[in-house]
VOPAGU-2260 file (C-alpha; in pm, 1 decimal, decimal comma):
REM VOPAGU-2260
SITE   aa  ch    i         X         Y         Z
SITE  UNK   A    0    4123,5  -14626,7    3697,7
SITE  UNK   A    1    4074,5  -14567,1    4071,4
SITE  UNK   A    2    4330,0  -14402,8    4304,0
SITE  UNK   A    3    4374,0  -14740,9    4466,5
SITE  UNK   A    4    4455,0  -14897,5    4131,0
SITE  UNK   A    5    4714,2  -14624,0    4061,8
SITE  UNK   A    6    4872,9  -14683,9    4391,9
SITE  UNK   A    7    4879,6  -15058,8    4340,2
SITE  UNK   A    8    5058,9  -15011,1    4006,3
SITE  UNK   A    9    5326,2  -14801,0    4166,4
SITE  UNK   A   10    5370,1  -15046,5    4449,7
SITE  UNK   A   11    5415,1  -15332,9    4175,3
SITE  UNK   A   12    5679,0  -15114,6    4001,6
SITE  UNK   A   13    5868,0  -15020,2    4337,4
SITE  UNK   A   14    5857,7  -15387,0    4453,0
SITE  UNK   A   15    6000,0  -15516,9    4128,7
SITE  UNK   A   16    6287,9  -15260,7    4153,3
SITE  UNK   A   17    6368,7  -15373,4    4505,0
SITE  UNK   A   18    6340,5  -15748,2    4392,8
SITE  UNK   A   19    6575,3  -15673,0    4094,4
SITE  UNK   A   20    6862,3  -15554,1    4340,2
SITE  UNK   A   21    6822,8  -15881,1    4528,9
SITE  UNK   A   22    6835,0  -16093,7    4219,6
SITE  UNK   A   23    7134,7  -15910,2    4091,2
SITE  UNK   A   24    7328,9  -16010,5    4393,8
SITE  UNK   A   25    7205,3  -16368,5    4403,0
SITE  UNK   A   26    7431,5  -16639,5    4298,1
SITE  UNK   A   27    7376,7  -16887,5    3985,5
SITE  UNK   A   28    7300,0  -17173,8    4207,7
SITE  UNK   A   29    7018,8  -17001,3    4394,4
SITE  UNK   A   30    6871,6  -16902,0    4046,2
SITE  UNK   A   31    6908,9  -17247,3    3939,6
SITE  UNK   A   32    6736,1  -17394,5    4230,7
SITE  UNK   A   33    6447,3  -17137,3    4197,9
SITE  UNK   A   34    6389,7  -17257,4    3831,3
SITE  UNK   A   35    6388,8  -17641,6    3936,0
SITE  UNK   A   36    6136,6  -17541,7    4199,6
SITE  UNK   A   37    5916,6  -17347,8    3952,1
SITE  UNK   A   38    5915,4  -17646,6    3716,6
SITE  UNK   A   39    5794,4  -17883,9    3984,8
SITE  UNK   A   40    5535,3  -17631,7    4104,5
SITE  UNK   A   41    5390,6  -17598,7    3775,0
SITE  UNK   A   42    5383,3  -17987,7    3752,2
SITE  UNK   A   43    5199,6  -18000,4    4063,5
SITE  UNK   A   44    4953,8  -17744,7    3955,8
SITE  UNK   A   45    4870,8  -17873,8    3605,4
SITE  UNK   A   46    4510,5  -17967,6    3673,8
SITE  UNK   A   47    4441,6  -17621,4    3824,8
SITE  UNK   A   48    4625,8  -17429,2    3549,2
SITE  UNK   A   49    4417,6  -17623,2    3278,1
SITE  UNK   A   50    4098,5  -17579,4    3463,3
SITE  UNK   A   51    4166,3  -17190,0    3487,1
SITE  UNK   A   52    4243,6  -17190,4    3118,0
SITE  UNK   A   53    3925,1  -17355,9    3030,7
SITE  UNK   A   54    3756,2  -17055,4    3200,6
SITE  UNK   A   55    3932,1  -16818,3    3005,6
SITE  UNK   A   56    3862,0  -17011,7    2683,4
SITE  UNK   A   57    3484,8  -17021,6    2756,5
SITE  UNK   A   58    3480,3  -16657,1    2817,4
SITE  UNK   A   59    3676,6  -16588,8    2505,8
SITE  UNK   A   60    3427,9  -16776,8    2287,4
SITE  UNK   A   61    3137,5  -16606,0    2442,3
SITE  UNK   A   62    3306,0  -16269,4    2371,9
SITE  UNK   A   63    3375,2  -16369,5    2014,9
SITE  UNK   A   64    3752,4  -16343,0    2017,7
SITE  UNK   A   65    3917,2  -16432,6    1695,0
SITE  UNK   A   66    4014,9  -16768,9    1612,3
SITE  UNK   A   67    4382,4  -16672,0    1630,9
SITE  UNK   A   68    4340,6  -16510,6    1971,9
SITE  UNK   A   69    4182,2  -16820,9    2102,5
SITE  UNK   A   70    4448,8  -17033,5    1960,0
SITE  UNK   A   71    4719,7  -16820,5    2139,7
SITE  UNK   A   72    4524,9  -16838,3    2454,0
SITE  UNK   A   73    4477,4  -17207,1    2463,7
SITE  UNK   A   74    4661,7  -17443,4    2702,2
SITE  UNK   A   75    4614,3  -17824,3    2652,4
SITE  UNK   A   76    4835,7  -18113,3    2797,8
SITE  UNK   A   77    5080,2  -18093,7    2527,9
SITE  UNK   A   78    5137,6  -17734,9    2536,0
SITE  UNK   A   79    5152,9  -17732,4    2924,1
SITE  UNK   A   80    5414,1  -17995,9    2903,5
SITE  UNK   A   81    5604,4  -17785,6    2649,5
SITE  UNK   A   82    5586,4  -17477,4    2881,0
SITE  UNK   A   83    5738,7  -17687,9    3168,9
SITE  UNK   A   84    6005,7  -17823,7    2928,0
SITE  UNK   A   85    6085,8  -17484,3    2828,2
SITE  UNK   A   86    6149,0  -17392,7    3188,3
SITE  UNK   A   87    6398,5  -17678,7    3225,6
SITE  UNK   A   88    6557,5  -17600,5    2892,8
SITE  UNK   A   89    6625,1  -17242,9    3003,3
SITE  UNK   A   90    6765,3  -17365,4    3336,9
SITE  UNK   A   91    6999,8  -17583,3    3152,0
SITE  UNK   A   92    7152,2  -17301,1    2967,0
SITE  UNK   A   93    7493,7  -17146,0    3100,7
SITE  UNK   A   94    7447,7  -16870,9    3363,1
SITE  UNK   A   95    7473,5  -16554,5    3167,5
SITE  UNK   A   96    7581,7  -16325,1    3443,8
SITE  UNK   A   97    7928,6  -16250,7    3572,8
SITE  UNK   A   98    8153,5  -16327,6    3257,6
SITE  UNK   A   99    8422,5  -16068,7    3197,5
SITE  UNK   A  100    8562,9  -15984,5    2854,6
SITE  UNK   A  101    8912,5  -15851,4    2928,5
SITE  UNK   A  102    9109,4  -15651,9    2712,5
SITE  UNK   A  103    9496,7  -15688,9    2690,2
SITE  UNK   A  104    9632,3  -15496,4    2982,1
SITE  UNK   A  105    9763,0  -15144,4    2906,1
SITE  UNK   A  106   10124,8  -15076,2    2896,1
SITE  UNK   A  107   10084,2  -14896,4    3248,9
SITE  UNK   A  108    9935,8  -15206,4    3407,3
SITE  UNK   A  109    9571,9  -15089,7    3406,8
SITE  UNK   A  110    9316,4  -15366,4    3328,8
SITE  UNK   A  111    8980,8  -15293,0    3137,0
SITE  UNK   A  112    8712,0  -15534,5    3083,1
SITE  UNK   A  113    8338,0  -15550,1    3036,2
SITE  UNK   A  114    8127,2  -15738,5    3287,3
SITE  UNK   A  115    7789,8  -15892,3    3176,4
SITE  UNK   A  116    7518,8  -15773,7    3418,7
SITE  UNK   A  117    7135,9  -15768,7    3440,8
SITE  UNK   A  118    6920,9  -15500,9    3319,4
SITE  UNK   A  119    6701,9  -15456,9    3623,9
SITE  UNK   A  120    6324,4  -15472,3    3649,6
SITE  UNK   A  121    6154,2  -15558,6    3308,7
SITE  UNK   A  122    5784,7  -15494,9    3214,0
SITE  UNK   A  123    5603,2  -15736,3    2996,2
SITE  UNK   A  124    5274,1  -15619,6    2841,0
SITE  UNK   A  125    5100,5  -15895,9    2644,7
SITE  UNK   A  126    4777,4  -16048,2    2518,3
SITE  UNK   A  127    4640,2  -16392,5    2531,5
SITE  UNK   A  128    4952,3  -16626,7    2539,0
SITE  UNK   A  129    4948,0  -16743,0    2908,2
SITE  UNK   A  130    5284,4  -16920,6    2829,5
SITE  UNK   A  131    5445,7  -16573,6    2825,1
SITE  UNK   A  132    5377,6  -16556,5    3190,4
SITE  UNK   A  133    5609,6  -16840,9    3265,5
SITE  UNK   A  134    5861,1  -16772,9    2965,8
SITE  UNK   A  135    5916,9  -16408,9    3082,1
SITE  UNK   A  136    5944,7  -16504,0    3453,2
SITE  UNK   A  137    6209,2  -16773,2    3412,8
SITE  UNK   A  138    6415,1  -16585,2    3141,3
SITE  UNK   A  139    6426,8  -16275,7    3364,4
SITE  UNK   A  140    6494,9  -16473,5    3689,9
SITE  UNK   A  141    6770,8  -16679,8    3531,0
SITE  UNK   A  142    6943,8  -16360,2    3389,2
SITE  UNK   A  143    6909,4  -16192,6    3718,4
SITE  UNK   A  144    6617,2  -15969,4    3648,9
SITE  UNK   A  145    6277,8  -15904,4    3801,3
SITE  UNK   A  146    5972,0  -15878,6    3600,9
SITE  UNK   A  147    5629,9  -15697,7    3618,1
SITE  UNK   A  148    5376,8  -15896,2    3418,9
SITE  UNK   A  149    5065,0  -15733,6    3272,3
SITE  UNK   A  150    4867,2  -15981,5    3084,6
SITE  UNK   A  151    4523,5  -15931,4    2919,5
SITE  UNK   A  152    4185,9  -15974,4    3085,2
SITE  UNK   A  153    4127,0  -16274,9    2838,3
SITE  UNK   A  154    4397,7  -16461,1    3020,0
SITE  UNK   A  155    4335,0  -16354,8    3376,0
SITE  UNK   A  156    4252,0  -16701,8    3519,5
SITE  UNK   A  157    4544,3  -16862,3    3343,7
SITE  UNK   A  158    4795,9  -16617,5    3437,6
SITE  UNK   A  159    4700,7  -16601,8    3798,7
SITE  UNK   A  160    4720,3  -16982,1    3837,5
SITE  UNK   A  161    5064,2  -16981,1    3650,5
SITE  UNK   A  162    5212,2  -16691,5    3863,2
SITE  UNK   A  163    5120,1  -16864,2    4176,0
SITE  UNK   A  164    5345,6  -17171,4    4075,6
SITE  UNK   A  165    5614,9  -16926,2    3991,8
SITE  UNK   A  166    5615,6  -16744,0    4307,3
SITE  UNK   A  167    5592,5  -17066,9    4499,1
SITE  UNK   A  168    5924,0  -17157,3    4356,0
SITE  UNK   A  169    6075,3  -16828,8    4434,9
SITE  UNK   A  170    5969,2  -16857,8    4789,4
SITE  UNK   A  171    6086,8  -17200,3    4835,0
SITE  UNK   A  172    6460,9  -17080,4    4769,1
SITE  UNK   A  173    6445,9  -16757,5    4971,5
SITE  UNK   A  174    6414,5  -16537,0    4655,1
SITE  UNK   A  175    6147,9  -16239,6    4689,9
SITE  UNK   A  176    5821,9  -16324,0    4532,6
SITE  UNK   A  177    5797,2  -15986,3    4397,3
SITE  UNK   A  178    6069,4  -16085,1    4148,6
SITE  UNK   A  179    5779,0  -16205,1    3918,5
SITE  UNK   A  180    5481,4  -15996,1    3994,7
SITE  UNK   A  181    5146,8  -15972,3    3808,5
SITE  UNK   A  182    4946,4  -15645,1    3765,9
SITE  UNK   A  183    4569,9  -15728,1    3802,0
SITE  UNK   A  184    4450,8  -15403,7    3638,6
SITE  UNK   A  185    4319,7  -15458,7    3288,6
SITE  UNK   A  186    4203,2  -15128,8    3183,1
SITE  UNK   A  187    4395,8  -14981,6    2881,7
SITE  UNK   A  188    4493,1  -14693,7    3099,2
SITE  UNK   A  189    4696,3  -14922,7    3337,7
SITE  UNK   A  190    4958,8  -14960,8    3059,4
SITE  UNK   A  191    5032,8  -14591,4    3062,1
SITE  UNK   A  192    5028,2  -14572,2    3433,2
SITE  UNK   A  193    5282,8  -14859,5    3472,7
SITE  UNK   A  194    5504,4  -14728,6    3207,2
SITE  UNK   A  195    5531,1  -14383,0    3371,8
SITE  UNK   A  196    5758,6  -14546,1    3626,3
SITE  UNK   A  197    6101,7  -14512,7    3444,8
SITE  UNK   A  198    6261,6  -14472,5    3795,6
SITE  UNK   A  199    6179,6  -14829,5    3854,8
SITE  UNK   A  200    6163,3  -15016,0    3511,1
SITE  UNK   A  201    6461,0  -15053,7    3281,6
SITE  UNK   A  202    6275,7  -15194,5    2986,2
SITE  UNK   A  203    5937,3  -15303,8    2852,1
SITE  UNK   A  204    5863,3  -15561,9    2605,4
SITE  UNK   A  205    5505,9  -15577,3    2455,8
SITE  UNK   A  206    5371,8  -15891,7    2299,1
SITE  UNK   A  207    5059,5  -15904,4    2107,3
SITE  UNK   A  208    4868,1  -15729,4    1815,9
SITE  UNK   A  209    5012,9  -15433,4    1637,9
SITE  UNK   A  210    4760,0  -15197,9    1807,6
SITE  UNK   A  211    4887,1  -15295,4    2160,5
SITE  UNK   A  212    5253,9  -15257,2    2056,5
SITE  UNK   A  213    5208,6  -14929,0    1886,9
SITE  UNK   A  214    5015,0  -14811,9    2213,0
SITE  UNK   A  215    5292,8  -14909,0    2438,4
SITE  UNK   A  216    5539,4  -14733,6    2215,3
SITE  UNK   A  217    5342,9  -14415,2    2222,2
SITE  UNK   A  218    5268,0  -14393,0    2595,2
SITE  UNK   A  219    5597,4  -14545,9    2752,6
SITE  UNK   A  220    5870,1  -14345,9    2934,9
SITE  UNK   A  221    6056,7  -14665,1    2951,3
SITE  UNK   A  222    6268,5  -14791,6    2665,9
SITE  UNK   A  223    6038,3  -15032,9    2435,3
SITE  UNK   A  224    6150,5  -15337,9    2247,6
SITE  UNK   A  225    5915,7  -15345,2    1934,3
SITE  UNK   A  226    5766,5  -15620,5    1730,0
SITE  UNK   A  227    5485,5  -15489,1    1546,9
SITE  UNK   A  228    5389,8  -15761,0    1324,6
SITE  UNK   A  229    5536,3  -16076,9    1128,8
SITE  UNK   A  230    5477,6  -16044,2     758,9
SITE  UNK   A  231    5705,2  -16328,3     652,7
SITE  UNK   A  232    5777,0  -16415,7     295,4
SITE  UNK   A  233    5913,6  -16736,0     117,9
SITE  UNK   A  234    6073,6  -16663,8    -218,5
SITE  UNK   A  235    6086,8  -16972,3    -443,6
SITE  UNK   A  236    6379,7  -16897,7    -687,6
SITE  UNK   A  237    6423,7  -17043,7   -1023,2
SITE  UNK   A  238    6684,7  -17312,2    -918,5
SITE  UNK   A  239    6468,0  -17438,3    -620,1
SITE  UNK   A  240    6409,7  -17789,9    -536,6
SITE  UNK   A  241    6026,0  -17766,6    -577,7
SITE  UNK   A  242    5955,3  -18062,0    -346,8
SITE  UNK   A  243    6151,2  -17883,1     -68,3
SITE  UNK   A  244    5984,3  -17554,7    -156,6
SITE  UNK   A  245    5634,3  -17709,4    -114,8
SITE  UNK   A  246    5716,8  -17863,6     220,5
SITE  UNK   A  247    5842,4  -17493,3     338,9
SITE  UNK   A  248    5518,0  -17349,9     199,0
SITE  UNK   A  249    5298,0  -17600,1     387,9
SITE  UNK   A  250    5479,7  -17590,6     710,5
SITE  UNK   A  251    5507,7  -17207,7     693,5
SITE  UNK   A  252    5147,8  -17125,7     638,8
SITE  UNK   A  253    4979,4  -17436,0     805,5
SITE  UNK   A  254    5171,9  -17552,1    1101,4
SITE  UNK   A  255    5041,0  -17277,1    1316,8
SITE  UNK   A  256    4894,1  -16978,6    1121,3
SITE  UNK   A  257    4833,8  -16767,0    1427,7
SITE  UNK   A  258    5199,5  -16753,7    1514,0
SITE  UNK   A  259    5412,3  -16447,0    1424,2
SITE  UNK   A  260    5660,6  -16660,7    1220,2
SITE  UNK   A  261    5396,5  -16808,3    1004,2
SITE  UNK   A  262    5418,1  -16749,8     626,7
SITE  UNK   A  263    5206,7  -16477,1     504,2
SITE  UNK   A  264    5318,2  -16400,8     126,2
SITE  UNK   A  265    5458,6  -16658,2    -129,9
SITE  UNK   A  266    5689,7  -16503,3    -405,5
SITE  UNK   A  267    5741,2  -16735,5    -696,8
SITE  UNK   A  268    5994,4  -16696,5    -975,3
SITE  UNK   A  269    5831,8  -16671,1   -1321,0
SITE  UNK   A  270    6063,1  -16956,0   -1444,3
SITE  UNK   A  271    5911,0  -17208,8   -1201,7
SITE  UNK   A  272    5552,8  -17053,7   -1164,1
SITE  UNK   A  273    5394,6  -17296,7   -1415,9
SITE  UNK   A  274    5543,3  -17612,8   -1243,2
SITE  UNK   A  275    5515,0  -17491,1    -888,4
SITE  UNK   A  276    5190,7  -17289,0    -833,9
SITE  UNK   A  277    4938,2  -17555,8    -932,5
SITE  UNK   A  278    5101,3  -17807,4    -691,8
SITE  UNK   A  279    5122,3  -17555,6    -399,6
SITE  UNK   A  280    4775,5  -17438,3    -469,0
SITE  UNK   A  281    4630,6  -17776,4    -454,8
SITE  UNK   A  282    4819,7  -17879,9    -137,1
SITE  UNK   A  283    4724,2  -17551,5      51,0
SITE  UNK   A  284    4370,0  -17570,6     -57,7
SITE  UNK   A  285    4340,6  -17913,4      62,7
SITE  UNK   A  286    4439,8  -17785,1     414,1
SITE  UNK   A  287    4188,5  -17504,9     410,0
SITE  UNK   A  288    4410,8  -17218,4     293,6
SITE  UNK   A  289    4258,3  -16939,2     106,2
SITE  UNK   A  290    4480,2  -16797,6    -155,8
SITE  UNK   A  291    4501,7  -16423,3    -271,9
SITE  UNK   A  292    4684,9  -16396,0    -604,9
SITE  UNK   A  293    4829,1  -16133,4    -826,9
SITE  UNK   A  294    4728,3  -16132,2   -1183,4
SITE  UNK   A  295    5020,2  -16333,2   -1297,6
SITE  UNK   A  296    4951,4  -16597,9   -1038,8
SITE  UNK   A  297    4576,7  -16622,3   -1073,4
SITE  UNK   A  298    4550,7  -16836,1   -1380,2
SITE  UNK   A  299    4753,7  -17089,6   -1231,2
SITE  UNK   A  300    4559,8  -17099,1    -905,2
SITE  UNK   A  301    4192,1  -17136,1   -1002,0
SITE  UNK   A  302    4059,4  -17127,5    -657,7
SITE  UNK   A  303    4242,6  -16804,6    -577,5
SITE  UNK   A  304    4082,5  -16459,2    -531,5
SITE  UNK   A  305    4255,8  -16144,2    -673,8
SITE  UNK   A  306    4502,8  -15992,9    -425,3
SITE  UNK   A  307    4443,9  -15623,8    -343,6
SITE  UNK   A  308    4742,9  -15382,1    -248,8
SITE  UNK   A  309    4653,3  -15429,4     115,4
SITE  UNK   A  310    4737,4  -15798,0      91,5
SITE  UNK   A  311    5096,5  -15742,9      41,5
SITE  UNK   A  312    5121,2  -15575,7     391,1
SITE  UNK   A  313    4876,9  -15809,6     577,0
SITE  UNK   A  314    4957,5  -16032,7     882,3
SITE  UNK   A  315    4671,1  -16273,9     825,1
SITE  UNK   A  316    4753,3  -16491,7    1136,3
SITE  UNK   A  317    4512,1  -16712,4     966,0
SITE  UNK   A  318    4480,7  -16984,2     681,3
SITE  UNK   A  319    4516,4  -16710,8     423,6
SITE  UNK   A  320    4817,9  -16663,9     180,7
SITE  UNK   A  321    4907,2  -16399,6     -61,7
SITE  UNK   A  322    5079,3  -16519,8    -378,1
SITE  UNK   A  323    5290,0  -16318,6    -633,6
SITE  UNK   A  324    5483,5  -16408,0    -934,2
SITE  UNK   A  325    5804,4  -16213,9    -986,1
SITE  UNK   A  326    6084,2  -16175,0   -1215,0
SITE  UNK   A  327    6409,7  -16281,4   -1029,7
SITE  UNK   A  328    6586,2  -16187,3    -715,8
SITE  UNK   A  329    6614,0  -15811,8    -758,2
SITE  UNK   A  330    6224,8  -15799,2    -752,0
SITE  UNK   A  331    6201,9  -16031,4    -464,4
SITE  UNK   A  332    6431,8  -15819,4    -263,6
SITE  UNK   A  333    6269,6  -15508,1    -374,2
SITE  UNK   A  334    5924,2  -15649,4    -261,4
SITE  UNK   A  335    6036,6  -15763,0      80,5
SITE  UNK   A  336    6225,2  -15421,9     139,7
SITE  UNK   A  337    5876,7  -15248,3      88,9
SITE  UNK   A  338    5644,5  -15494,1     241,6
SITE  UNK   A  339    5841,3  -15692,4     496,3
SITE  UNK   A  340    5830,1  -15623,9     873,2
SITE  UNK   A  341    6188,3  -15719,1     953,5
SITE  UNK   A  342    6070,2  -16050,7    1119,4
SITE  UNK   A  343    6154,5  -16344,2     909,5
SITE  UNK   A  344    6229,6  -16411,3     531,0
SITE  UNK   A  345    6310,9  -16726,1     352,1
SITE  UNK   A  346    6448,6  -16836,8      14,5
SITE  UNK   A  347    6418,8  -17181,8    -153,4
SITE  UNK   A  348    6707,3  -17208,5    -393,3
SITE  UNK   A  349    7003,6  -17443,5    -488,8
SITE  UNK   A  350    7217,0  -17146,5    -585,7
SITE  UNK   A  351    7462,8  -17079,7    -316,7
SITE  UNK   A  352    7567,0  -16726,2    -453,4
SITE  UNK   A  353    7200,9  -16617,9    -459,1
SITE  UNK   A  354    7141,4  -16760,2    -107,8
SITE  UNK   A  355    7429,0  -16577,0      32,9
SITE  UNK   A  356    7300,3  -16250,0    -137,4
SITE  UNK   A  357    6970,2  -16300,0      -2,5
SITE  UNK   A  358    7090,3  -16347,0     346,7
SITE  UNK   A  359    7325,8  -16040,8     311,9
SITE  UNK   A  360    7070,2  -15803,0     172,2
SITE  UNK   A  361    6746,5  -15896,5     342,8
SITE  UNK   A  362    6679,2  -15667,6     632,2
SITE  UNK   A  363    6513,5  -15912,8     884,4
SITE  UNK   A  364    6582,1  -16051,4    1226,8
SITE  UNK   A  365    6627,9  -16412,5    1068,8
SITE  UNK   A  366    6691,4  -16512,2     718,9
SITE  UNK   A  367    6630,6  -16864,9     619,8
SITE  UNK   A  368    6777,2  -17057,3     324,3
SITE  UNK   A  369    6582,9  -17383,1     245,5
SITE  UNK   A  370    6431,4  -17368,4     588,4
SITE  UNK   A  371    6079,3  -17276,2     720,3
SITE  UNK   A  372    5989,3  -16942,8     853,1
SITE  UNK   A  373    5866,0  -17137,3    1163,3
SITE  UNK   A  374    6227,0  -17175,4    1283,2
SITE  UNK   A  375    6243,7  -16805,2    1411,4
SITE  UNK   A  376    6160,4  -16904,5    1755,0
SITE  UNK   A  377    6376,0  -16893,5    2066,8
SITE  UNK   A  378    6346,9  -17263,0    2149,0
SITE  UNK   A  379    6435,9  -17375,9    1792,6
SITE  UNK   A  380    6731,2  -17129,7    1780,1
SITE  UNK   A  381    6880,1  -17283,1    2094,3
SITE  UNK   A  382    6764,6  -17012,5    2347,5
SITE  UNK   A  383    6553,4  -17243,0    2531,8
SITE  UNK   A  384    6272,1  -16995,5    2540,2
SITE  UNK   A  385    6227,9  -16639,2    2430,7
SITE  UNK   A  386    6090,8  -16330,6    2606,6
SITE  UNK   A  387    5989,0  -16181,3    2253,9
SITE  UNK   A  388    6117,5  -16118,7    1907,8
SITE  UNK   A  389    6253,3  -15776,4    1853,6
SITE  UNK   A  390    6219,8  -15636,3    1493,3
SITE  UNK   A  391    6409,4  -15331,2    1592,7
SITE  UNK   A  392    6793,5  -15323,0    1644,7
SITE  UNK   A  393    6841,0  -15153,9    1973,0
SITE  UNK   A  394    6950,5  -15347,9    2181,2
SITE  UNK   A  395    6832,0  -15676,4    2036,5
SITE  UNK   A  396    6730,7  -15812,6    1702,8
SITE  UNK   A  397    6525,8  -16151,5    1672,2
SITE  UNK   A  398    6419,3  -16383,8    1946,5
SITE  UNK   A  399    6544,5  -16256,0    2294,5
SITE  UNK   A  400    6685,6  -16509,2    2514,8
SITE  UNK   A  401    6902,3  -16473,6    2826,3
SITE  UNK   A  402    7184,9  -16286,8    2683,0
SITE  UNK   A  403    6951,5  -16011,3    2530,2
SITE  UNK   A  404    6813,2  -15967,2    2892,9
SITE  UNK   A  405    7171,8  -15859,5    3020,6
SITE  UNK   A  406    7416,7  -15561,7    2930,3
SITE  UNK   A  407    7784,5  -15514,7    2948,2
SITE  UNK   A  408    7931,1  -15260,5    3191,1
SITE  UNK   A  409    8285,6  -15137,6    3191,4
SITE  UNK   A  410    8512,4  -15243,3    3489,1
SITE  UNK   A  411    8868,7  -15102,4    3542,6
SITE  UNK   A  412    9118,7  -15233,6    3788,5
SITE  UNK   A  413    9427,8  -15042,2    3871,6
SITE  UNK   A  414    9675,5  -15007,1    4151,3
SITE  UNK   A  415    9619,6  -14646,6    4240,6
SITE  UNK   A  416    9632,9  -14535,6    3875,3
SITE  UNK   A  417    9556,1  -14171,9    3795,1
SITE  UNK   A  418    9501,7  -14029,8    3451,5
SITE  UNK   A  419    9701,4  -13715,4    3506,7
SITE  UNK   A  420   10025,2  -13788,3    3705,2
SITE  UNK   A  421   10004,0  -13663,1    4065,1
SITE  UNK   A  422   10319,5  -13511,0    4198,3
């Protein structure tokens, strides 16, 4: 990195800190107007954004980026419409700031409460996924936070076109354009440089491959929300409705295999393996899925290759699925405890007691009963959009929406109260 780039990164951090103070003082009506304006600015720029994305996709293909990375990078009219819809969905949510949780007044009349407040300036470090540029900006703005966005080189044209629309919306309502600022330095060293500035930044949220997230966690002086990978399981329990379980397996693996909530391992109870595995194998093979099976599953899946120990920890992000036959819920829970990534786990069962036990004992940010792993998504869970999915528990767990971008501070109201009587 050059000295000029180092100074540029510092200016971005300082500008974001200053913008965060102004946003924290803004009212809900102004922030709502800003998001309305951002949605309109995006719609007015659809053609230019898609043209910019086409440049990025062409470069990605020439550079040999993986199919999963190219899928995450891609914007088309449907995805662009969903991006704009997400802005409006976030804007329709209640304002998260200013609410007070009052305790019962003390006997001496002192009033104590907790006030919901923004975090400050939030850094987003991400790869591909140009939608993150908009999702992160609008979630931060709605919750009174500023954001510093550092996307990957592979999405440079897309992100620049999108941030132009975001900043136009901010400017139109008199909010600082630095409330959403894009760092245009793509060397890996820029991440460490940005994350030195803990005097300016309150939080960093990395989104991307496991390598990127581990790098951010290693170099950051700023608190990090981690989401290393999504090794998501579906356990087909002995009492399961096998037709429903088949739908869950197909949706979980095939709907969007590059997503972090895609299904990566299928666990099938031995009591239903003979009936279920040939059906699911045929259905998945017809959709182009490669199966990697344990020795007990392989005879029932003629097209499968033998699973290796590494397959049980793999986040394929592709049309590949590991399959294992197990002996009951205890083995399912033990397997998930060792190989899960605290992202999303699902069970197909008609036994309410086992379903409750599974949800209670599995350690994951979302636990599904007779529902696809694909529902662990901010929009699907009613957040409008998400800024990321946390697989650590401080200070958020699972998809992070508006409330996750706020904190509670103590407020105390008295009438000259002192802790020690003053005579």
